[in-house]
RONU-519885 format. One line per 10 residues: number of its first residue (from 1); their letters; for each residue x, y, z of C-alpha. Coordinates in steps of 0.1 Angstrom, whole numbers. Example, Ala and Ser with C-alpha at 12.3 -4.5 7.8 and 13.67 -1.06 7.14 Angstrom:
residues 2
1 = as = 123:-45:78; 137:-11:71
***
This chain:
residues 207
1 = vmfysiwkhr = 2324:1445:2396; 2352:1454:2372; 2380:1436:2391; 2358:1406:2398; 2350:1402:2362; 2386:1406:2351; 2397:1379:2377; 2369:1354:2370; 2371:1356:2332; 2408:1358:2327
11 = kskghkaatf = 2424:1341:2297; 2443:1315:2318; 2409:1300:2328; 2400:1295:2291; 2377:1325:2286; 2377:1342:2253; 2370:1379:2246; 2338:1387:2228; 2342:1397:2192; 2315:1424:2189
21 = hesvvvevvw = 2327:1460:2187; 2296:1481:2190; 2259:1478:2201; 2234:1505:2190; 2211:1495:2218; 2237:1498:2246; 2249:1532:2233; 2214:1545:2231; 2206:1533:2266; 2237:1547:2282
31 = tvipfiivil = 2231:1581:2265; 2193:1584:2271; 2193:1573:2308; 2220:1599:2320; 2202:1626:2298; 2170:1619:2317; 2188:1619:2351; 2204:1653:2342; 2170:1668:2332; 2154:1655:2364
41 = malpatkviv = 2183:1671:2384; 2182:1704:2365; 2145:1711:2371; 2145:1714:2408; 2181:1729:2408; 2170:1757:2384; 2139:1764:2406; 2162:1767:2436; 2187:1790:2418; 2159:1813:2405
51 = amkdttiadl = 2144:1815:2440; 2179:1824:2455; 2182:1853:2430; 2146:1865:2434; 2149:1898:2454; 2114:1910:2445; 2085:1915:2470; 2110:1922:2499; 2095:1935:2532; 2126:1956:2538
61 = tikatgmqwk = 2153:1970:2514; 2187:1980:2529; 2217:1993:2510; 2251:1981:2525; 2280:2003:2514; 2315:1989:2520; 2342:2014:2527; 2377:2011:2541; 2371:1998:2568; 2334:1999:2579
71 = wgydylrgeg = 2299:1994:2566; 2273:2020:2559; 2236:2011:2561; 2207:2029:2545; 2171:2017:2550; 2157:2024:2516; 2122:2009:2516; 2099:1994:2542; 2095:2001:2579; 2124:2023:2589
81 = egisflstmd = 2128:2040:2556; 2152:2068:2559; 2173:2054:2587; 2210:2056:2580; 2242:2049:2600; 2277:2036:2599; 2288:2004:2616; 2324:2002:2629; 2343:1976:2648; 2342:1981:2686
91 = naqrlmsssg = 2372:2002:2695; 2381:1982:2726; 2384:1950:2705; 2404:1968:2678; 2429:1980:2704; 2430:1945:2720; 2439:1931:2686; 2465:1958:2679; 2483:1949:2711; 2485:1913:2703
101 = gpkkgevapd = 2451:1899:2715; 2439:1892:2750; 2464:1895:2778; 2479:1865:2794; 2452:1849:2816; 2424:1866:2798; 2399:1848:2776; 2389:1865:2742; 2351:1873:2742; 2328:1851:2721
111 = dyllkvdnpl = 2323:1880:2696; 2360:1889:2695; 2367:1910:2664; 2330:1908:2655; 2315:1934:2678; 2304:1966:2662; 2290:1999:2676; 2259:1999:2654; 2246:1965:2643; 2222:1961:2614
121 = vvpvdrkiri = 2188:1955:2629; 2161:1935:2611; 2128:1919:2620; 2125:1881:2622; 2107:1861:2595; 2107:1890:2569; 2123:1890:2535; 2152:1914:2536; 2168:1926:2504; 2204:1938:2507
131 = ittandviha = 2217:1961:2479; 2255:1962:2479; 2280:1987:2466; 2312:2003:2477; 2328:2037:2476; 2366:2028:2474; 2376:1992:2466; 2358:1958:2463; 2343:1945:2494; 2319:1916:2500
141 = favpsfgikq = 2289:1915:2522; 2287:1879:2537; 2268:1863:2565; 2273:1826:2564; 2244:1819:2588; 2220:1833:2561; 2238:1817:2532; 2246:1850:2516; 2277:1865:2501; 2275:1894:2476
151 = daipgfvrdt = 2305:1915:2463; 2302:1952:2469; 2318:1969:2439; 2324:2006:2434; 2301:2020:2407; 2279:1989:2406; 2248:1979:2424; 2242:1943:2432; 2217:1926:2455; 2209:1895:2475
161 = wfraekigdf = 2183:1886:2502; 2177:1866:2532; 2149:1857:2557; 2161:1851:2593; 2140:1823:2609; 2149:1830:2645; 2158:1859:2668; 2194:1864:2677; 2228:1878:2667; 2244:1867:2635
171 = ygqcqelcgk = 2279:1877:2623; 2298:1879:2590; 2329:1896:2577; 2340:1913:2545; 2352:1884:2523; 2373:1904:2497; 2408:1915:2504; 2402:1952:2506; 2433:1966:2523; 2454:1965:2554
181 = ehaympihvk = 2425:1964:2578; 2404:1940:2558; 2400:1918:2590; 2385:1947:2610; 2352:1953:2592; 2328:1928:2606; 2291:1925:2599; 2267:1921:2629; 2231:1914:2620; 2207:1917:2650
191 = vvsaedykvw = 2174:1899:2644; 2146:1910:2667; 2109:1905:2669; 2084:1926:2650; 2075:1945:2682; 2111:1952:2691; 2118:1963:2656; 2091:1989:2658; 2106:2002:2690; 2141:2003:2675
201 = vagemkk = 2128:2021:2644; 2110:2047:2666; 2142:2053:2686; 2162:2058:2654; 2137:2081:2639; 2140:2103:2670; 2177:2104:2665
***
């Protein structure tokens, strides 16, 4: 529109510039309309942001502690309360990486550098609150599939939450540069049915 107007109303065609310098009506209109648009955008956006940060009324509360270079999980509240374990990268994959990756002719597994010995197990369709902290340097608990990323800072407690909508294996990694083996502390969240979760909890309680 701008270039068309400049071309069609050029001086060489005899057009003359308008002589007005201001219009109160125009200035009010182009101030009020954007203001209304911003307000209409802000209302739903604020509602979503508040919901994203609302960690209350969780079905399960788990503390994730970052440490060089593994994760510690403590089930603090809900079914499975009292369960505690460490989650470390699978040693076979760690050795494979240290030797330069898969050997010639071999194909890296789908979960290469993501497999752990003890995954974080949660039930499907439940609100899971994750409390993050660390015992050495800053780490970050991040699982892209759930849309969560929360820094784990020594001496501080922060939280986030997610609700897995389907059963399966979901992966993440520490997303803060936490030292020389930063790439070797993956996060594996195993989402199971409510029934399978009860069985898992019973087994862990026996341990």
